[in-house]
PLY file of the C-alpha trace (Angstrom):
ply
format ascii 1.0
element vertex 160
property float x
property float y
property float z
element edge 159
property int vertex1
property int vertex2
end_header
0.00 0.00 0.00
1.39 3.38 -0.99
1.19 5.98 1.78
2.13 9.05 -0.24
0.31 12.35 0.06
-1.82 11.29 3.02
-3.61 14.29 4.45
-4.80 13.38 7.94
-8.18 14.81 8.88
-10.21 14.84 12.07
-11.71 11.39 12.66
-14.16 10.31 15.38
-12.53 7.19 16.84
-15.73 5.75 18.34
-17.44 5.80 14.94
-14.46 4.13 13.26
-14.18 1.47 15.98
-17.94 0.87 15.70
-17.68 0.29 11.94
-14.78 -2.11 12.43
-16.60 -4.03 15.18
-19.67 -4.32 12.98
-17.56 -5.73 10.17
-15.32 -8.12 12.13
-17.24 -9.28 15.21
-20.23 -11.60 15.16
-23.08 -10.86 17.61
-22.33 -14.05 19.56
-18.74 -13.04 20.36
-17.68 -11.82 23.80
-16.42 -8.27 23.28
-15.91 -5.54 25.87
-15.71 -2.00 24.51
-14.64 1.14 26.39
-14.55 4.06 23.97
-14.53 7.80 24.59
-17.33 8.84 22.20
-15.90 12.36 21.82
-12.29 11.46 21.05
-11.11 12.65 17.67
-7.72 11.97 16.14
-5.80 13.10 13.09
-5.82 10.22 10.61
-6.74 9.12 7.13
-10.21 7.66 7.85
-10.01 4.54 5.68
-6.45 3.74 6.81
-7.53 3.91 10.44
-10.57 1.75 9.72
-8.43 -0.79 7.88
-5.90 -0.93 10.73
-8.52 -1.46 13.44
-10.35 -4.05 11.32
-7.15 -6.05 10.77
-6.32 -6.04 14.49
-9.83 -7.19 15.38
-9.74 -9.89 12.70
-6.49 -11.26 14.18
-7.93 -11.23 17.69
-10.97 -13.19 16.50
-8.90 -15.64 14.46
-6.25 -16.41 17.06
-7.99 -15.83 20.38
-11.72 -15.38 19.93
-12.27 -18.72 21.67
-10.27 -17.74 24.78
-12.49 -15.12 26.37
-13.39 -11.55 25.73
-11.77 -9.36 23.15
-11.33 -5.93 24.71
-11.29 -2.67 22.79
-10.33 0.48 24.65
-9.91 4.03 23.39
-8.80 7.12 25.25
-6.14 9.78 25.57
-3.37 10.75 27.94
-0.39 13.08 27.96
1.26 11.11 25.13
-1.69 11.36 22.75
-4.71 9.32 21.77
-4.62 5.53 22.02
-6.59 2.55 20.78
-5.92 -0.92 22.16
-7.29 -4.31 21.21
-6.46 -7.12 23.61
-7.40 -10.75 23.98
-6.84 -13.71 26.30
-5.28 -16.03 23.73
-1.81 -17.57 23.70
0.06 -14.36 22.87
3.21 -14.27 20.75
6.75 -15.42 21.57
8.65 -12.42 22.99
11.26 -12.54 20.23
8.52 -12.24 17.57
6.71 -9.18 18.94
8.40 -6.85 16.44
8.71 -9.39 13.62
4.95 -9.92 13.37
4.69 -6.50 11.68
6.95 -7.61 8.79
5.23 -8.45 5.49
4.53 -12.17 5.03
5.80 -13.05 8.52
3.90 -15.94 10.10
4.55 -17.42 13.52
3.96 -20.93 12.24
5.31 -21.44 8.72
3.16 -24.58 8.43
-0.03 -22.52 8.46
-1.90 -22.27 5.21
-3.85 -19.24 4.07
-7.01 -20.96 5.37
-5.55 -21.61 8.84
-3.45 -18.53 9.35
-3.62 -15.97 6.58
-0.70 -14.89 4.41
1.10 -12.77 6.98
0.05 -9.34 5.77
-2.50 -8.23 8.38
-0.18 -6.57 10.88
2.09 -5.27 8.13
-0.96 -3.48 6.72
-1.78 -2.21 10.21
1.69 -0.68 10.62
1.63 0.89 7.15
-1.81 2.41 7.74
-1.01 3.73 11.21
2.36 5.19 10.22
0.74 6.85 7.18
-1.55 8.59 9.69
1.48 9.82 11.64
1.00 7.29 14.44
2.76 4.31 15.93
1.72 0.72 16.62
3.14 -1.81 19.03
2.16 -5.04 20.70
2.90 -6.73 23.98
2.03 -9.95 25.71
-0.32 -9.80 28.66
-0.08 -11.80 31.88
-1.16 -14.53 32.42
-2.02 -14.77 28.70
-3.12 -12.69 25.79
-1.87 -10.10 23.35
-2.48 -6.37 23.25
-2.02 -4.34 20.08
-1.90 -0.61 20.66
-2.13 2.32 18.27
-1.04 5.86 19.21
-2.23 8.84 17.19
-2.20 12.58 17.49
-5.43 13.93 19.01
-7.32 16.28 16.69
-7.31 19.05 19.29
-3.50 19.15 19.14
-3.62 21.21 15.95
-2.19 24.64 16.53
-4.91 27.16 17.11
-7.57 24.62 18.09
0 1
1 2
2 3
3 4
4 5
5 6
6 7
7 8
8 9
9 10
10 11
11 12
12 13
13 14
14 15
15 16
16 17
17 18
18 19
19 20
20 21
21 22
22 23
23 24
24 25
25 26
26 27
27 28
28 29
29 30
30 31
31 32
32 33
33 34
34 35
35 36
36 37
37 38
38 39
39 40
40 41
41 42
42 43
43 44
44 45
45 46
46 47
47 48
48 49
49 50
50 51
51 52
52 53
53 54
54 55
55 56
56 57
57 58
58 59
59 60
60 61
61 62
62 63
63 64
64 65
65 66
66 67
67 68
68 69
69 70
70 71
71 72
72 73
73 74
74 75
75 76
76 77
77 78
78 79
79 80
80 81
81 82
82 83
83 84
84 85
85 86
86 87
87 88
88 89
89 90
90 91
91 92
92 93
93 94
94 95
95 96
96 97
97 98
98 99
99 100
100 101
101 102
102 103
103 104
104 105
105 106
106 107
107 108
108 109
109 110
110 111
111 112
112 113
113 114
114 115
115 116
116 117
117 118
118 119
119 120
120 121
121 122
122 123
123 124
124 125
125 126
126 127
127 128
128 129
129 130
130 131
131 132
132 133
133 134
134 135
135 136
136 137
137 138
138 139
139 140
140 141
141 142
142 143
143 144
144 145
145 146
146 147
147 148
148 149
149 150
150 151
151 152
152 153
153 154
154 155
155 156
156 157
157 158
158 159
């Protein structure tokens, strides 16, 4: 995906998260959502939607069976944040950065049907960075994975 000439605009995060949840989560799934309905960030709207959708899709695919998927959105002194976490098996510590590389798969024996082609988190990173943000992941204790996005809040524009 080419990220040239991206002009971030003000985006309502709750609306974008809602669209992604509607697309990726079935009504029978256990999902906990804590979203600040007023939070706006600077982003390219479709890139942000694509990033959140890919993270949710991974959480469903790899950990949807293991308990709730949690989506949280808020802001602090470092900016606006979006996290998606689960209670699945997590990722080996030495692979936490590698999983963002194109075509990287934890288990090379997986087929496209059982584990995708290894582009989901690469697309997430490309989309988030095109919006001027960062993405990272960490294992949770006792189990689970959290993927976090940081973006610039919309109110951080000079003069607003």
